[in-house]
C-alpha angles and dihedrals in degrees: 000000000000110000102250094185093068109015099074089137091063091047092053092044091055093045093049093046101043103020129228145319089047135167114212125189131191115222095202092057092050091051092047093052091047090054093047089056095044090052095044095105129037089219125119098217097052122126133183121213115196111221099227095196086082091065124346101181105144095227091054090049089054091055091050091048090050089054090059098251124139125223142233124218129202098186143016086259091060090046089052096051093042091055090046087055090055106264111144118224094255090060095053123085115197104212098185134183125198094338127170124249088254093056092047091050090052089065095038092054090054095048092244118155112245130208116204123196104197138049088239093058092044088055090049091052091049091054093048097043114016110189090025132137117252143170126217127214114217130198105225093199092251131095140176136185148122094263136026086240093066101039103109102176132060135043100317104055136087094224132103138000121283120243090243089070096059092109090050089052090051091049093054091046089055093043093059098028090243124170113225102220096181149323129243144181142185117204098186148294137284098031112177099163113073092208090064090057093044091053090058092045091053091053093048091051089054088057092044089058088066091065127061127212099021114170094206147004117210114203093190128226136258098141109163135214127215105261091168124053089232092062123091121231117249107269101235093180093058092041090054094049095047094044093049090050089055093047095048091049091050095047092053089065101032125094096226107064091181096055116147122234121206140190129196112213118174112153093038093061100048112016099085092042093067139068133176123227123207137166130234109241102169141012122199147155122233115184094334094313118114118222124196105202117208140170089252102104120171089259083074099040117011100169097094091050098040100040104015084244123179123230123177111244127210129188120218110196119227091221094049090241111123114223115232089189113096129196139177111255145157114238105212139176137225101262121118094244129098089223092063093113124136096183125011124208091346123169104229141153113279110280128205136184110290096027119124125242118210118201108199130215093020098139095104126062091354111103091014090064096039122119146183094251110157084017088281117161122246112243132247122260124221131191123213100212126220091259092055097256120120134218139181112258098175126019123230114261119253131215088255089061089064093064104030093101096052114100112256093358095142119173118344117246 
């Protein structure tokens, strides 16, 4: 990732050229993270599926495709953009949740493998494609994550099928002559301790042992990155050793010795590649609290509001003179909500109108969760290419974009 501590000139150049708010991504970081994931396991039949919900910009998808990584989809929209980026149907995995028959048919018609996570949806698939090939998502009874809102395994989540329903799964498979291609899970997001991930993998392998002839087992993703300097990076070396021990032990007892194992990282691949640029528009005191008002409303980055997430903040001075004076401030946006706070009670260099604010590690779940709330415009996205040049990979929205879907809207006046 671009070195924000020294390259203030580049930051200002990008902000002046493309405007703010602005998402910026570094190609080299994306490629590095892809290679770390591809090389995680010394196992021939190992595949990585990028979870595109983290960042579905088509140019980023093209980089990930070029690195030899497959892709997950959560909706027909993600399937559509993934295929536009060049992913063939056999490299897309539709991990769906509570979809309609029409959405399921969208994937079926494109020969894309589907994972269902309820008996109801398995039944629906059987009716729509008897004799088809399907995957099933199980809930191993164990979850992990930085917020209750992102824990996707265990007793308090909507996802997956409980182990007690294995016989019901087998019955539906027989009823519609379905081939169970594989099983998968996802225990949660932002995992920094490898043992948490391993615990979920152990439980999924117990379930896998109940099915013969599986082509693959997908352990899911959720690998975290250190947003805060106090957090430790996920130990990939230890994760690799422990995961390979599990796999080797499983294969010794399983009937398919060539079974494929998959993981589904999303955040890990793109989060550290991206940062968000904003500009300070106002500075004020309210009852002894200082507020630094920016153009970074939660329509642009919702993670701090939705999950109480931490992002490191840097200040780039408009006059190129770094401030050694620090003060406790709230970095806030321009949305009409009291919760529109990017960083609360943060000790930062003194900020003034016209300065730039840099939100670090914003490459995952930033733009992909943005909105037009308050009729605010979604920002542009820029890629810093491997050769150091930069290019626009999504234009900034215009006011006309706000009305283009209304019948008979015509030009805005």
